[in-house]
VMD Tcl script that draws the C-alpha trace (Angstrom):
set ca {
  {127.59 70.03 46.89}
  {128.40 69.07 50.49}
  {130.91 71.21 52.33}
  {132.94 70.57 55.43}
  {134.50 73.18 57.68}
  {136.74 72.64 60.68}
  {136.58 74.86 63.76}
  {138.34 74.69 67.09}
  {136.43 74.02 70.30}
  {136.55 77.65 71.45}
  {135.07 78.90 68.17}
  {132.40 76.19 68.26}
  {131.36 77.17 71.80}
  {131.41 80.88 71.04}
  {129.60 80.72 67.69}
  {127.46 77.57 67.93}
  {124.21 79.28 66.90}
  {125.85 80.90 63.86}
  {127.50 77.64 62.84}
  {124.20 75.75 63.09}
  {122.42 78.45 61.04}
  {124.89 78.04 58.18}
  {124.72 74.24 58.27}
  {123.08 72.91 55.12}
  {121.44 69.50 54.74}
  {124.59 67.90 53.28}
  {127.18 69.99 55.14}
  {129.19 69.07 58.19}
  {131.17 70.95 60.80}
  {134.21 69.22 62.28}
  {135.22 70.33 65.77}
  {138.91 69.99 66.50}
  {140.96 70.06 69.69}
  {144.58 71.04 69.19}
  {144.08 70.59 65.46}
  {142.82 67.00 65.78}
  {139.17 66.25 64.86}
  {137.13 65.10 67.86}
  {133.48 65.58 66.80}
  {131.31 66.19 63.79}
  {128.08 68.19 63.53}
  {125.68 67.42 60.70}
  {122.06 68.15 59.93}
  {119.46 65.67 61.10}
  {117.86 66.26 57.71}
  {120.90 65.04 55.82}
  {120.13 63.02 52.72}
  {121.01 59.37 53.05}
  {122.80 57.65 50.25}
  {120.64 54.92 48.77}
  {122.22 51.51 48.92}
  {122.24 49.62 45.65}
  {119.56 46.93 45.56}
  {121.06 43.48 45.94}
  {124.51 44.64 47.00}
  {124.77 41.83 49.59}
  {123.43 39.10 47.33}
  {125.46 35.94 47.84}
  {127.38 37.39 50.80}
  {125.00 36.39 53.60}
  {124.14 32.84 54.51}
  {121.50 31.56 56.92}
  {121.37 28.06 58.32}
  {118.59 25.90 56.93}
  {116.93 25.75 60.38}
  {117.24 29.46 61.24}
  {113.47 29.70 61.79}
  {113.10 26.44 63.72}
  {111.32 26.62 67.09}
  {113.53 27.49 70.05}
  {114.40 24.79 72.60}
  {112.16 24.67 75.69}
  {114.95 25.85 78.03}
  {115.54 28.98 75.92}
  {111.81 29.78 75.85}
  {111.67 29.26 79.63}
  {114.57 31.70 80.11}
  {112.79 34.36 78.03}
  {109.61 33.84 80.05}
  {111.47 34.01 83.37}
  {110.72 30.43 84.35}
}
mol new
graphics top color blue
foreach p $ca { graphics top sphere $p radius 0.5 }
foreach p [lrange $ca 0 end-1] q [lrange $ca 1 end] { graphics top cylinder $p $q radius 0.2 }
display resetview
């Protein structure tokens, strides 16, 4: 179960190594300044939530000619001509 703890900036600076050691894959550490959250530390190995397959079905539309060749002036601009 993910946990979240909040620490002030001074504690984060003083105990950064200890805080990182206790950081689990789903945990986060919120760093606050004057009681207001300003940053969040989380593991780079955090599990990502899988998005449901097809969740955007019917919500995105592409023009019929979205894959048509680009106009010559646009190609020339990309090629630096």
